[in-house]
DSSP file (Angstrom, degrees, kcal/mol; ACC not computed):
  #  RESIDUE AA STRUCTURE BP1 BP2  ACC     N-H-->O    O-->H-N    N-H-->O    O-->H-N    TCO  KAPPA ALPHA  PHI   PSI    X-CA   Y-CA   Z-CA
    1    1 A M              0   0    0      0, 0.0     2,-0.3     0, 0.0    19,-0.2   0.000 360.0 360.0 360.0 136.8  167.7   85.7   74.9
    2    2 A A  E     -A   19   0A   0     17,-2.1    17,-3.7    38,-0.1     2,-0.4  -0.910 360.0-136.5-129.9 157.5  165.3   88.3   76.2
    3    3 A H  E     -AB  18  39A   0     36,-0.8    36,-2.6    -2,-0.3     2,-0.4  -0.943  14.4-165.1-118.9 141.5  161.6   89.1   75.7
    4    4 A Y  E     -AB  17  38A   0     13,-2.6    13,-2.8    -2,-0.4     2,-0.5  -0.989  12.2-143.4-127.8 129.9  160.1   92.5   75.1
    5    5 A A  E     -AB  16  37A   0     32,-3.6    32,-2.5    -2,-0.4     2,-0.5  -0.790  15.0-144.7 -88.9 132.7  156.4   93.4   75.3
    6    6 A L  E     -AB  15  36A   0      9,-3.4     8,-3.1    -2,-0.5     9,-1.1  -0.866  19.0-156.8-100.5 129.0  155.3   96.0   72.8
    7    7 A L  E     -AB  13  35A   0     28,-2.8    28,-0.9    -2,-0.5     6,-0.2  -0.768   8.8-138.7-111.2 147.6  152.6   98.4   74.1
    8    8 A D    >   -     0   0    0      4,-2.2     3,-1.7    -2,-0.3    27,-0.1  -0.219  49.5 -81.8 -86.1-171.6  150.0  100.5   72.5
    9    9 A N  T 3  S+     0   0    0      1,-0.3    -1,-0.1     2,-0.1    -2,-0.0   0.543 132.0  52.6 -74.2  -4.3  149.2  104.1   73.6
   10   10 A K  T 3  S-     0   0    0      2,-0.1    -1,-0.3     0, 0.0     3,-0.1   0.194 120.3-106.3-110.1  13.0  147.0  102.7   76.4
   11   11 A N  S <  S+     0   0    0     -3,-1.7    55,-3.2     1,-0.3     2,-0.4   0.721  72.1 144.6  68.9  22.9  149.7  100.4   77.8
   12   12 A M  B     -C   65   0B   0     53,-0.2    -4,-2.2     1,-0.0     2,-0.5  -0.768  56.1-114.2 -89.6 137.0  148.1   97.3   76.4
   13   13 A V  E     +A    7   0A   0     51,-3.2    50,-2.5    -2,-0.4    -6,-0.2  -0.578  37.9 170.6 -71.5 120.5  150.4   94.5   75.2
   14   14 A V  E     -     0   0A   0     -8,-3.1     2,-0.3    -2,-0.5    -1,-0.2   0.580  65.9  -1.7-105.9 -15.8  150.0   94.1   71.5
   15   15 A N  E     -A    6   0A   0     -9,-1.1    -9,-3.4    46,-0.1     2,-0.4  -0.963  54.4-143.5-166.6 156.1  152.9   91.7   70.9
   16   16 A V  E     -A    5   0A   0     -2,-0.3     2,-0.3   -11,-0.2   -11,-0.2  -0.996  26.2-172.6-125.5 125.8  155.8   90.0   72.6
   17   17 A I  E     -A    4   0A   0    -13,-2.8   -13,-2.6    -2,-0.4     2,-0.5  -0.777  23.8-118.5-118.6 160.5  159.1   89.7   70.7
   18   18 A V  E     +A    3   0A   0     -2,-0.3   -15,-0.2   -15,-0.2     2,-0.2  -0.834  43.4 157.0 -95.3 131.5  162.4   87.9   71.3
   19   19 A G  E     -A    2   0A   0    -17,-3.7   -17,-2.1    -2,-0.5     2,-0.3  -0.607  41.4 -71.6-135.1-162.1  165.4   90.1   71.5
   20   20 A K    >   -     0   0    0    -19,-0.2     3,-1.3    -2,-0.2   -17,-0.0  -0.761  30.5-130.0-103.6 148.0  169.0   90.1   72.9
   21   21 A D  T 3  S+     0   0    0     -2,-0.3    -1,-0.1     1,-0.3   -18,-0.0   0.830 105.3  52.4 -60.7 -35.0  169.9   90.4   76.5
   22   22 A D  T 3  S+     0   0    0      2,-0.1     2,-0.3   -20,-0.0    -1,-0.3   0.256  91.8  91.6 -92.8  13.8  172.3   93.2   76.0
   23   23 A E  S <  S-     0   0    0     -3,-1.3     2,-0.1     1,-0.0    -4,-0.0  -0.804  72.0-119.4-110.5 152.7  170.0   95.5   74.1
   24   24 A S     >  -     0   0    0     -2,-0.3     4,-1.4     1,-0.1     5,-0.1  -0.388  16.5-118.8 -91.3 163.8  167.8   98.2   75.7
   25   25 A E  H  > S+     0   0    0      1,-0.2     4,-2.2     2,-0.2    11,-0.3   0.876 115.3  59.8 -62.1 -38.2  164.1   98.8   75.7
   26   26 A D  H  > S+     0   0    0      1,-0.2     4,-2.6     2,-0.2    -1,-0.2   0.896 100.7  54.4 -60.4 -40.3  164.7  102.1   73.9
   27   27 A L  H  > S+     0   0    0      1,-0.2     4,-2.2     2,-0.2    -1,-0.2   0.929 111.2  44.2 -58.8 -47.1  166.3  100.2   71.0
   28   28 A Y  H  X S+     0   0    0     -4,-1.4     4,-2.0     2,-0.2     6,-0.4   0.812 110.2  56.1 -70.3 -29.2  163.3   98.0   70.5
   29   29 A S  H  X S+     0   0    0     -4,-2.2     4,-2.3     2,-0.2     5,-0.4   0.937 110.1  45.4 -63.7 -46.0  161.0  101.0   70.9
   30   30 A E  H  < S+     0   0    0     -4,-2.6    -2,-0.2     1,-0.2    -1,-0.2   0.905 114.3  48.2 -61.8 -42.8  162.8  102.7   68.0
   31   31 A K  H  < S+     0   0    0     -4,-2.2    -1,-0.2    -5,-0.2    -2,-0.2   0.854 123.3  30.5 -67.0 -35.7  162.8   99.6   65.8
   32   32 A T  H  < S-     0   0    0     -4,-2.0    -2,-0.2     2,-0.3    -1,-0.2   0.693  95.3-126.1-101.9 -20.7  159.1   98.8   66.3
   33   33 A G  S  < S+     0   0    0     -4,-2.3     2,-0.3     1,-0.3    -3,-0.1   0.568  79.9 100.7  80.0   9.2  157.4  102.1   66.8
   34   34 A H  S    S-     0   0    0     -6,-0.4     2,-0.3    -5,-0.4    -1,-0.3  -0.886  87.0 -98.6-120.7 152.0  155.9  100.8   70.1
   35   35 A V  E     -B    7   0A   0    -28,-0.9   -28,-2.8    -2,-0.3     2,-0.4  -0.596  45.2-149.9 -65.1 129.5  156.9  101.4   73.6
   36   36 A A  E     -B    6   0A   0     -2,-0.3     2,-0.4   -11,-0.3   -30,-0.2  -0.900  16.9-176.4-110.0 133.1  158.9   98.3   74.6
   37   37 A K  E     -B    5   0A   0    -32,-2.5   -32,-3.6    -2,-0.4     2,-0.0  -0.994  27.4-121.1-128.0 128.7  159.2   96.8   78.0
   38   38 A R  E     -B    4   0A   0     -2,-0.4     2,-0.3   -34,-0.3   -34,-0.3  -0.357  31.9-170.8 -66.2 147.0  161.3   93.9   78.9
   39   39 A T  E     -B    3   0A   0    -36,-2.6   -36,-0.8    21,-0.1     2,-0.6  -0.978  18.4-130.2-139.1 149.8  159.5   90.9   80.4
   40   40 A S    >   -     0   0    0     15,-0.6     3,-1.5    -2,-0.3    15,-0.1  -0.899   1.7-156.8-109.1 123.9  160.7   87.7   82.0
   41   41 A I  T 3  S+     0   0    0     -2,-0.6    18,-0.1     1,-0.3    -1,-0.1   0.641  95.0  59.2 -67.8 -13.9  159.3   84.4   80.8
   42   42 A N  T 3  S+     0   0    0     16,-0.1     7,-2.9     6,-0.0     2,-0.5   0.239  86.3  94.2-100.1  11.6  160.2   82.9   84.2
   43   43 A T  E <   +E   48   0C   0     -3,-1.5    16,-1.7     5,-0.2     2,-0.3  -0.914  42.1 161.5-111.2 129.8  158.1   85.3   86.3
   44   44 A Y  E >   -E   47   0C   0      3,-2.7     3,-1.4    -2,-0.5    14,-0.2  -0.969  69.8  -8.9-145.2 125.0  154.5   84.5   87.4
   45   45 A G  T 3  S-     0   0    0     -2,-0.3    13,-0.2     1,-0.3    44,-0.2   0.801 128.0 -53.5  60.2  31.7  152.6   86.1   90.2
   46   46 A G  T 3  S+     0   0    0     11,-3.5     2,-0.4    42,-0.2    -1,-0.3   0.581 118.6 102.3  80.5   8.9  155.6   88.1   91.5
   47   47 A E  E <  S-E   44   0C   0     -3,-1.4    -3,-2.7    10,-0.4     2,-0.5  -0.974  70.5-128.0-128.3 144.0  157.8   85.0   91.8
   48   48 A H  E >   -E   43   0C   0      4,-0.5     3,-2.1    -2,-0.4    -5,-0.2  -0.768  20.0-140.0 -84.6 125.9  160.5   83.6   89.6
   49   49 A I  T 3  S+     0   0    0     -7,-2.9    -1,-0.1    -2,-0.5    -6,-0.1   0.679 101.8  44.1 -67.3 -16.4  159.7   80.0   88.9
   50   50 A F  T 3  S-     0   0    0     -8,-0.3    -1,-0.3     3,-0.0     3,-0.1   0.203 123.5 -99.2-109.8  14.6  163.4   79.0   89.3
   51   51 A G  S <  S+     0   0    0     -3,-2.1    -2,-0.1     1,-0.2    -3,-0.0   0.482  84.1 124.7  86.4   3.7  164.0   81.0   92.5
   52   52 A G  S    S-     0   0    0      1,-0.2    -4,-0.5   -10,-0.1    -1,-0.2   0.097  75.4 -57.4 -79.1-161.5  165.7   83.9   90.7
   53   53 A E        -     0   0    0     -6,-0.1    -1,-0.2    -3,-0.1    -6,-0.1  -0.711  55.7-129.5 -83.8 119.9  164.7   87.6   90.9
   54   54 A P        -     0   0    0      0, 0.0     2,-0.4     0, 0.0    -6,-0.1  -0.361  21.2-152.2 -67.9 151.4  161.1   88.1   89.7
   55   55 A F        -     0   0    0    -15,-0.1   -15,-0.6    -8,-0.1    -9,-0.1  -0.965  63.9 -19.1-134.7 117.1  160.6   90.8   87.1
   56   56 A R  S    S-     0   0    0     -2,-0.4     2,-3.2     1,-0.2    17,-2.2   0.798  98.7 -92.9  58.1  34.7  157.5   93.0   86.5
   57   57 A K  S    S+     0   0    0     15,-0.2   -11,-3.5   -13,-0.1   -10,-0.4  -0.133 102.2  29.0  65.6 -45.2  155.2   90.5   88.4
   58   58 A N  S    S-     0   0    0     -2,-3.2     2,-0.3   -14,-0.2    15,-0.3  -0.992  84.4-102.8-146.6 148.0  154.1   88.5   85.3
   59   59 A Y        -     0   0    0    -16,-1.7     2,-0.1    -2,-0.3   -18,-0.1  -0.566  51.5-114.6 -66.1 130.8  155.4   87.5   81.9
   60   60 A A        +     0   0    0     -2,-0.3     2,-0.3   -57,-0.1    -1,-0.1  -0.410  37.4 178.1 -72.4 144.9  153.6   89.7   79.5
   61   61 A S    >   -     0   0    0     -2,-0.1     3,-2.4   -46,-0.0   -48,-0.3  -0.931  45.0 -75.9-135.9 160.6  151.1   88.3   76.9
   62   62 A I  T 3  S+     0   0    0     -2,-0.3   -48,-0.2     1,-0.3     3,-0.1  -0.379 121.5  28.3 -58.2 131.9  149.0   89.9   74.3
   63   63 A G  T 3  S+     0   0    0    -50,-2.5    -1,-0.3     1,-0.4   -49,-0.1   0.211  91.1 125.2  98.1 -13.8  146.1   91.6   76.0
   64   64 A Y    <   -     0   0    0     -3,-2.4   -51,-3.2    11,-0.1     2,-0.4  -0.371  57.6-128.5 -72.6 158.6  147.9   92.1   79.3
   65   65 A F  E     -CD  12  74B   0      9,-2.9     9,-3.1   -53,-0.2     2,-0.6  -0.910   9.1-141.6-108.4 135.6  148.1   95.7   80.7
   66   66 A Y  E     - D   0  73B   0    -55,-3.2     7,-0.2    -2,-0.4   -10,-0.0  -0.890  13.2-159.7 -95.7 119.9  151.3   97.3   81.7
   67   67 A D  E  >> - D   0  72B   0      5,-3.0     5,-1.6    -2,-0.6     4,-1.5  -0.878   5.5-166.4-100.6 108.6  150.9   99.3   84.9
   68   68 A P  T  45S+     0   0    0      0, 0.0    -1,-0.1     0, 0.0     5,-0.0   0.796  86.2  58.4 -66.8 -27.3  153.7  101.9   85.1
   69   69 A T  T  45S+     0   0    0      1,-0.2    -2,-0.0     3,-0.1     0, 0.0   0.913 119.1  29.3 -66.3 -42.2  152.9  102.7   88.8
   70   70 A R  T  45S-     0   0    0     -3,-0.2    -1,-0.2     2,-0.2     3,-0.1   0.577 101.3-133.8 -89.7 -12.1  153.3   99.0   89.8
   71   71 A D  T  <5 +     0   0    0     -4,-1.5     2,-0.3     1,-0.2   -15,-0.1   0.957  66.0 125.0  51.2  54.0  155.9   98.4   87.1
   72   72 A A  E   < -D   67   0B   0     -5,-1.6    -5,-3.0   -15,-0.1     2,-0.5  -0.975  66.1-126.0-143.5 151.2  153.9   95.2   86.4
   73   73 A F  E     -D   66   0B   0    -17,-2.2    -7,-0.2    -2,-0.3    -9,-0.0  -0.876  29.7-165.5 -96.2 130.9  152.1   93.3   83.7
   74   74 A I  E     -D   65   0B   0     -9,-3.1    -9,-2.9    -2,-0.5    16,-0.1  -0.964  13.7-132.5-121.8 126.9  148.6   92.5   84.7
   75   75 A P        -     0   0    0      0, 0.0   -11,-0.1     0, 0.0   -12,-0.1  -0.355  34.2 -96.8 -70.2 156.8  146.4   89.9   82.8
   76   76 A P        -     0   0    0      0, 0.0    15,-0.1     0, 0.0     2,-0.1  -0.487  47.0-101.6 -68.2 145.6  142.9   90.8   81.9
   77   77 A P        -     0   0    0      0, 0.0     3,-0.1     0, 0.0     4,-0.0  -0.441  20.5-137.4 -68.1 143.7  140.3   89.5   84.3
   78   78 A E  S    S-     0   0    0      1,-0.2     2,-0.3    -2,-0.1     0, 0.0   0.769  82.8  -6.3 -71.7 -26.4  138.6   86.4   83.2
   79   79 A Y  S >  S-     0   0    0     34,-0.0     3,-0.5     0, 0.0    -1,-0.2  -0.966  87.8 -81.1-160.3 167.1  135.2   87.7   84.4
   80   80 A K  T 3  S+     0   0    0     -2,-0.3     3,-0.1     1,-0.2    -2,-0.0  -0.145  99.1  43.0 -73.0 169.5  133.9   90.7   86.3
   81   81 A D  T 3  S+     0   0    0      1,-0.3     2,-0.3    -4,-0.0    -1,-0.2   0.630  78.5 129.1  71.0  18.7  133.8   91.1   90.0
   82   82 A L    <   -     0   0    0     -3,-0.5     2,-0.4    12,-0.0    -1,-0.3  -0.719  50.2-135.9 -96.2 155.6  137.3   89.8   90.7
   83   83 A T        -     0   0    0     -2,-0.3     9,-2.9     9,-0.2     2,-0.4  -0.866  17.7-115.3-112.2 147.4  139.8   91.8   92.8
   84   84 A L  E     -F   91   0D   0     -2,-0.4     2,-0.8     7,-0.2     7,-0.2  -0.633  19.4-134.4 -82.3 130.0  143.4   92.3   91.9
   85   85 A N  E  >> -F   90   0D   0      5,-3.0     4,-2.8    -2,-0.4     5,-0.6  -0.763  14.1-154.8 -81.0 114.1  146.0   90.8   94.3
   86   86 A E  T  45S+     0   0    0     -2,-0.8    -1,-0.2     1,-0.2    -2,-0.0   0.788  88.7  51.2 -65.9 -29.8  148.4   93.7   94.8
   87   87 A E  T  45S+     0   0    0      1,-0.1    -1,-0.2     3,-0.1   -30,-0.1   0.892 125.0  24.3 -75.7 -38.5  151.3   91.4   95.6
   88   88 A T  T  45S-     0   0    0      2,-0.2   -43,-0.2    -3,-0.1   -42,-0.2   0.653  90.8-134.7-100.7 -18.2  151.0   89.1   92.6
   89   89 A C  T  <5 +     0   0    0     -4,-2.8     2,-0.3     1,-0.3    -3,-0.2   0.856  68.5 121.2  57.3  36.3  149.2   91.4   90.1
   90   90 A R  E   <S-F   85   0D   0     -5,-0.6    -5,-3.0   -16,-0.1     2,-0.3  -0.837  72.0-102.1-117.2 159.5  146.9   88.4   89.4
   91   91 A W  E     -F   84   0D   0     -2,-0.3    -7,-0.2    -7,-0.2     2,-0.1  -0.691  40.7-109.0 -84.5 135.8  143.2   88.3   89.8
   92   92 A N        -     0   0    0     -9,-2.9     2,-0.2    -2,-0.3    -9,-0.2  -0.386  35.4-137.9 -64.9 139.2  141.9   86.5   92.9
   93   93 A N        -     0   0    0      1,-0.1     2,-0.4    74,-0.1    -1,-0.1  -0.517  26.5 -88.9 -92.8 163.4  140.3   83.2   92.2
   94   94 A I        -     0   0    0     -2,-0.2     2,-0.1     1,-0.1    77,-0.1  -0.581  49.6-126.4 -69.4 127.8  137.1   81.7   93.6
   95   95 A A        -     0   0    0     -2,-0.4    -1,-0.1     1,-0.1    73,-0.1  -0.468  23.3-102.1 -78.8 150.6  138.1   79.7   96.7
   96   96 A M        -     0   0    0     -2,-0.1    -1,-0.1     1,-0.1     5,-0.1  -0.559  47.4-107.7 -67.8 128.2  137.1   76.1   97.2
   97   97 A P    >>  -     0   0    0      0, 0.0     3,-2.2     0, 0.0     4,-0.7  -0.258  19.9-122.8 -59.7 144.1  134.2   76.1   99.6
   98   98 A S  G >4 S+     0   0    0      1,-0.3     3,-0.6     2,-0.2    -2,-0.1   0.778 110.1  66.8 -60.6 -25.2  135.1   74.7  103.0
   99   99 A E  G 34 S+     0   0    0      1,-0.2    -1,-0.3     3,-0.0    -3,-0.0   0.710  99.4  52.2 -66.2 -19.4  132.4   72.1  102.6
  100  100 A F  G X4 S+     0   0    0     -3,-2.2     3,-1.6     2,-0.1    -1,-0.2   0.702  83.1 106.4 -89.0 -20.3  134.5   70.6   99.8
  101  101 A V  T << S-     0   0    0     -4,-0.7     3,-0.1    -3,-0.6    -3,-0.0  -0.401  97.2  -5.7 -68.2 131.4  137.7   70.3  101.8
  102  102 A N  T 3  S+     0   0    0      1,-0.2     2,-0.9    -2,-0.1    -1,-0.3   0.726  91.3 140.8  57.7  25.4  138.6   66.7  102.9
  103  103 A N    X   -     0   0    0     -3,-1.6     3,-1.8     1,-0.1    -1,-0.2  -0.850  36.9-164.9 -98.2 104.3  135.2   65.4  101.5
  104  104 A E  T 3  S+     0   0    0     -2,-0.9    -1,-0.1     1,-0.3    -2,-0.1   0.645  83.6  64.2 -67.2 -14.6  136.1   62.0  100.0
  105  105 A N  T 3  S+     0   0    0      1,-0.1    18,-3.4    17,-0.1     2,-0.8   0.612  85.6  82.7 -83.2 -12.0  132.8   61.9   98.1
  106  106 A I  E <   +G  122   0E   0     -3,-1.8    16,-0.2    16,-0.2     3,-0.1  -0.828  51.7 174.0 -96.6 111.2  133.7   65.0   96.0
  107  107 A L  E     -     0   0E   0     14,-2.3     2,-0.3    -2,-0.8    -1,-0.2   0.798  64.2 -18.1 -86.9 -31.0  135.8   63.9   93.2
  108  108 A S  E     -G  121   0E   0     13,-1.1    13,-3.1     2,-0.0     2,-0.3  -0.982  56.5-162.5-166.4 164.0  136.0   67.3   91.4
  109  109 A W  E     -G  120   0E   0     -2,-0.3     2,-0.3    51,-0.3    11,-0.2  -0.992   1.5-164.9-152.9 155.4  134.3   70.7   91.1
  110  110 A L  E     -G  119   0E   0      9,-2.3     9,-3.5    -2,-0.3     2,-0.5  -0.985  23.5-124.8-137.7 147.7  134.1   73.6   88.8
  111  111 A W  E     -G  118   0E   0     -2,-0.3     2,-0.8     7,-0.2     7,-0.2  -0.850  21.4-144.1 -94.7 127.7  132.9   77.1   89.4
  112  112 A L  E  >> -G  117   0E   0      5,-3.7     4,-1.4    -2,-0.5     5,-1.1  -0.816   8.9-165.2 -94.7 111.5  130.2   78.2   86.9
  113  113 A I  T  45S+     0   0    0     -2,-0.8     3,-0.2     1,-0.2    -1,-0.2   0.896  83.5  56.9 -60.9 -42.7  130.6   81.8   86.0
  114  114 A E  T  45S+     0   0    0      1,-0.2    -1,-0.2     2,-0.1    -2,-0.0   0.868 121.7  24.4 -60.7 -39.0  127.2   82.2   84.4
  115  115 A T  T  45S-     0   0    0     -3,-0.2    -1,-0.2     2,-0.2    -2,-0.2   0.437  98.1-126.3-107.6  -1.1  125.2   81.1   87.4
  116  116 A N  T  <5S+     0   0    0     -4,-1.4     2,-0.3     1,-0.2    -3,-0.2   0.889  71.6 116.8  54.5  43.0  127.7   81.8   90.2
  117  117 A T  E   < -G  112   0E   0     -5,-1.1    -5,-3.7    21,-0.1     2,-0.4  -0.868  66.9-112.8-131.6 165.8  127.4   78.2   91.5
  118  118 A F  E     -GH 111 136E   0     18,-2.8    18,-2.3    -2,-0.3     2,-0.6  -0.870  18.1-146.9-101.0 135.8  129.8   75.3   91.8
  119  119 A L  E     -GH 110 135E   0     -9,-3.5    -9,-2.3    -2,-0.4     2,-0.4  -0.913  24.8-168.1 -98.3 118.6  129.3   72.2   89.7
  120  120 A V  E     -GH 109 134E   0     14,-3.4    14,-2.3    -2,-0.6     2,-0.7  -0.913  19.5-145.2-118.2 131.7  130.4   69.3   91.9
  121  121 A Y  E     -GH 108 133E   0    -13,-3.1   -14,-2.3    -2,-0.4   -13,-1.1  -0.865  25.2-161.5 -93.8 117.2  131.0   65.7   90.8
  122  122 A L  E     -GH 106 132E   0     10,-3.1    10,-1.5    -2,-0.7     2,-0.4  -0.802  19.2-120.3-103.8 138.3  129.9   63.4   93.6
  123  123 A R  E     - H   0 131E   0    -18,-3.4     8,-0.2    -2,-0.4     3,-0.1  -0.602  24.9-175.1 -70.1 127.8  130.9   59.8   94.1
  124  124 A E        +     0   0    0      6,-1.6     2,-0.3    -2,-0.4     7,-0.2   0.639  66.9  12.7-101.4 -18.6  127.8   57.7   94.2
  125  125 A D  S >  S-     0   0    0      5,-0.5     3,-1.3   -20,-0.1    -1,-0.2  -0.950  82.3-100.2-149.5 170.3  129.4   54.3   95.0
  126  126 A E  T 3  S+     0   0    0     -2,-0.3    -3,-0.0     1,-0.3    -1,-0.0   0.677 118.2  51.2 -68.1 -16.6  132.8   53.0   96.2
  127  127 A F  T 3  S-     0   0    0      3,-0.1    -1,-0.3     0, 0.0    -4,-0.0   0.352 104.7-122.5-103.5   4.6  133.9   52.0   92.7
  128  128 A D    <   +     0   0    0     -3,-1.3     3,-0.1     2,-0.2    -2,-0.1   0.806  69.5 134.4  58.6  30.9  133.2   55.3   91.0
  129  129 A I  S    S+     0   0    0      1,-0.2     2,-0.4    24,-0.1    24,-0.2   0.896  71.2  24.0 -77.3 -39.5  130.9   53.5   88.6
  130  130 A I  S    S+     0   0    0     23,-0.1    -6,-1.6    19,-0.1    -5,-0.5  -0.984  70.8 165.0-127.8 137.0  128.1   56.1   88.8
  131  131 A G  E     -HI 123 148E   0     17,-0.6    17,-1.3    -2,-0.4     2,-0.4  -0.909  18.5-145.3-139.5 170.9  128.4   59.7   89.8
  132  132 A S  E     -HI 122 147E   0    -10,-1.5   -10,-3.1    -2,-0.3     2,-0.5  -0.984  11.4-131.6-139.2 151.1  126.3   62.8   89.6
  133  133 A Y  E     +HI 121 146E   0     13,-1.0    13,-0.6    -2,-0.4    11,-0.6  -0.868  29.7 175.4 -97.5 132.2  126.8   66.4   89.1
  134  134 A R  E     -HI 120 143E   0    -14,-2.3   -14,-3.4    -2,-0.5     2,-0.4  -0.954  25.7-124.0-133.6 156.4  125.1   68.8   91.5
  135  135 A E  E     -HI 119 142E   0      7,-2.5     7,-4.4    -2,-0.3     2,-0.4  -0.816  15.9-161.6-101.9 143.4  125.2   72.5   91.8
  136  136 A W  E     -HI 118 141E   0    -18,-2.3   -18,-2.8    -2,-0.4     5,-0.2  -0.991   5.7-167.0-122.4 122.0  126.2   74.2   95.1
  137  137 A D        -     0   0    0      3,-2.3     4,-0.1    -2,-0.4    -1,-0.1   0.258  61.3 -87.0 -97.1  15.0  125.2   77.9   95.5
  138  138 A G  S    S+     0   0    0      2,-0.3     3,-0.1   -20,-0.1   -21,-0.1   0.109 121.9  27.5 104.1 -22.6  127.3   78.5   98.5
  139  139 A S  S    S+     0   0    0      1,-0.3     2,-0.3     0, 0.0    -3,-0.0   0.471 118.2  41.9-141.3 -15.9  124.8   77.4  101.1
  140  140 A N  S    S-     0   0    0      2,-0.0    -3,-2.3     0, 0.0     2,-0.4  -0.983  71.4-119.5-139.9 148.1  122.5   74.9   99.4
  141  141 A W  E     -I  136   0E   0     -2,-0.3     2,-0.6    -5,-0.2    -5,-0.2  -0.680  20.3-157.6 -81.5 136.6  122.7   71.9   97.0
  142  142 A I  E     -I  135   0E   0     -7,-4.4    -7,-2.5    -2,-0.4     2,-0.4  -0.946  15.9-139.6-115.5 108.1  120.8   72.3   93.8
  143  143 A D  E     -I  134   0E   0     -2,-0.6    -9,-0.1    -9,-0.2    -7,-0.0  -0.530  17.5-173.0 -73.7 123.3  120.1   68.8   92.4
  144  144 A T  E     -     0   0E   0    -11,-0.6    -1,-0.2    -2,-0.4   -10,-0.1   0.481  30.2-134.9 -94.0  -2.8  120.6   68.8   88.7
  145  145 A D  E     +     0   0E   0      1,-0.2     2,-0.6   -12,-0.1   -11,-0.1   0.828  53.5 146.3  54.6  35.5  119.2   65.2   88.3
  146  146 A K  E     +I  133   0E   0    -13,-0.6   -13,-1.0     2,-0.0     2,-0.4  -0.926  23.8 179.4-107.7 119.6  122.1   64.3   85.9
  147  147 A I  E     -I  132   0E   0     -2,-0.6     2,-0.3   -15,-0.2   -15,-0.2  -0.959  10.4-162.5-117.5 135.8  123.4   60.8   86.1
  148  148 A Y  E     -I  131   0E   0    -17,-1.3   -17,-0.6    -2,-0.4    -2,-0.0  -0.839  21.3-109.3-121.7 153.4  126.2   59.7   83.8
  149  149 A S     >  -     0   0    0     -2,-0.3     4,-3.3   -19,-0.1     5,-0.3  -0.283  42.5-102.1 -69.3 165.8  127.6   56.4   82.6
  150  150 A I  H  > S+     0   0    0      1,-0.2     4,-2.7     2,-0.2     5,-0.3   0.907 122.0  48.5 -58.5 -41.7  131.0   55.5   83.9
  151  151 A E  H  > S+     0   0    0      2,-0.2     4,-2.2     1,-0.2    -1,-0.2   0.952 117.0  40.7 -64.3 -47.7  132.8   56.5   80.7
  152  152 A D  H  > S+     0   0    0      2,-0.2     4,-2.5     1,-0.2     5,-0.2   0.919 116.8  49.0 -67.7 -41.9  131.1   59.9   80.5
  153  153 A A  H  X S+     0   0    0     -4,-3.3     4,-3.0     1,-0.2     5,-0.2   0.936 113.5  46.0 -64.8 -45.9  131.3   60.5   84.2
  154  154 A K  H  X S+     0   0    0     -4,-2.7     4,-2.7    -5,-0.3    -1,-0.2   0.890 112.7  50.7 -66.6 -37.4  135.1   59.7   84.3
  155  155 A R  H  X S+     0   0    0     -4,-2.2     4,-2.0    -5,-0.3    -1,-0.2   0.940 114.7  43.3 -65.5 -44.0  135.8   61.7   81.2
  156  156 A R  H  X S+     0   0    0     -4,-2.5     4,-2.3     2,-0.2    -2,-0.2   0.912 115.3  49.5 -66.3 -42.6  134.0   64.7   82.7
  157  157 A A  H  X S+     0   0    0     -4,-3.0     4,-2.5    -5,-0.2    -2,-0.2   0.893 110.0  50.9 -64.9 -39.5  135.6   64.2   86.1
  158  158 A Q  H  X S+     0   0    0     -4,-2.7     4,-2.2     2,-0.2    -1,-0.2   0.920 110.3  48.5 -65.0 -43.2  139.1   63.9   84.6
  159  159 A A  H  X S+     0   0    0     -4,-2.0     4,-1.6     1,-0.2    -1,-0.2   0.918 114.4  46.8 -61.6 -42.9  138.7   67.2   82.6
  160  160 A A  H  X S+     0   0    0     -4,-2.3     4,-3.2     1,-0.2   -51,-0.3   0.862 107.9  56.6 -68.1 -34.9  137.4   68.9   85.8
  161  161 A R  H  X S+     0   0    0     -4,-2.5     4,-3.2     2,-0.2     5,-0.3   0.935 105.0  51.4 -62.6 -45.4  140.3   67.4   87.8
  162  162 A Y  H  X S+     0   0    0     -4,-2.2     4,-1.8     1,-0.2    -1,-0.2   0.946 115.1  42.7 -56.6 -47.2  142.9   68.9   85.5
  163  163 A F  H  X S+     0   0    0     -4,-1.6     4,-2.4     1,-0.2    -2,-0.2   0.929 115.7  48.4 -64.2 -45.1  141.3   72.3   85.8
  164  164 A N  H  X S+     0   0    0     -4,-3.2     4,-3.6     1,-0.2     5,-0.2   0.857 107.1  55.1 -68.7 -34.4  140.7   72.0   89.6
  165  165 A D  H  X S+     0   0    0     -4,-3.2     4,-2.2     2,-0.2    -1,-0.2   0.932 109.7  48.5 -61.3 -44.0  144.3   70.9   90.2
  166  166 A F  H  X S+     0   0    0     -4,-1.8     4,-1.6    -5,-0.3    -2,-0.2   0.935 114.5  44.8 -60.0 -47.4  145.4   74.0   88.5
  167  167 A I  H  X S+     0   0    0     -4,-2.4     4,-2.8     1,-0.2    -2,-0.2   0.921 111.2  53.0 -64.2 -44.1  143.0   76.2   90.5
  168  168 A R  H  X S+     0   0    0     -4,-3.6     4,-2.8     1,-0.2    -1,-0.2   0.885 106.1  54.1 -60.5 -37.2  143.9   74.4   93.8
  169  169 A N  H  X S+     0   0    0     -4,-2.2     4,-0.9    -5,-0.2    -1,-0.2   0.899 111.7  44.9 -62.2 -39.7  147.6   75.1   93.2
  170  170 A I  H  < S+     0   0    0     -4,-1.6     3,-0.3     2,-0.2    -2,-0.2   0.911 114.6  48.2 -68.4 -42.4  146.8   78.8   92.8
  171  171 A I  H  < S+     0   0    0     -4,-2.8    -2,-0.2     1,-0.2    -1,-0.2   0.892 115.9  42.3 -64.5 -42.5  144.6   78.9   95.8
  172  172 A T  H  <        0   0    0     -4,-2.8    -1,-0.2     1,-0.2    -2,-0.2   0.566 360.0 360.0 -88.9  -7.6  147.0   77.1   98.2
  173  173 A T     <        0   0    0     -4,-0.9    -1,-0.2    -3,-0.3    -2,-0.2   0.440 360.0 360.0-103.9 360.0  150.2   78.9   97.1
């Protein structure tokens, strides 16, 4: 089984279809009326997830751009002011501030695009019964005066942890 990205006249991916391994891109271009480029579902950031040969930097998805110079699929940036990593053809993420590293009182954090600040969940006691969210602008704490119940705080922290684990894996790899 093979996957083929169908491109519009601006090299934007408009669809991804399943095809056969032994058929050519030209065949799918003729069948669909779109330029077809093969894509590997096992390629992310220039690496094959099972250790094989990476193909076109990233698995194509609708809305991705195919760059013929790099022979790569590039996702759309999530927000402005990001730079493209030339090796991975992924957009660089916001790095975790050094003040957060190895700080056991910080349970989770999120970057807020709208305000360009970090929303940090801080441990207020040793049992995690009460916590507070504060904003960090890169050099100063901005106290938001938000205190949450244990249920609300843990629910918010858990949601942020899932997101942050994903981001940390990207940042550290």
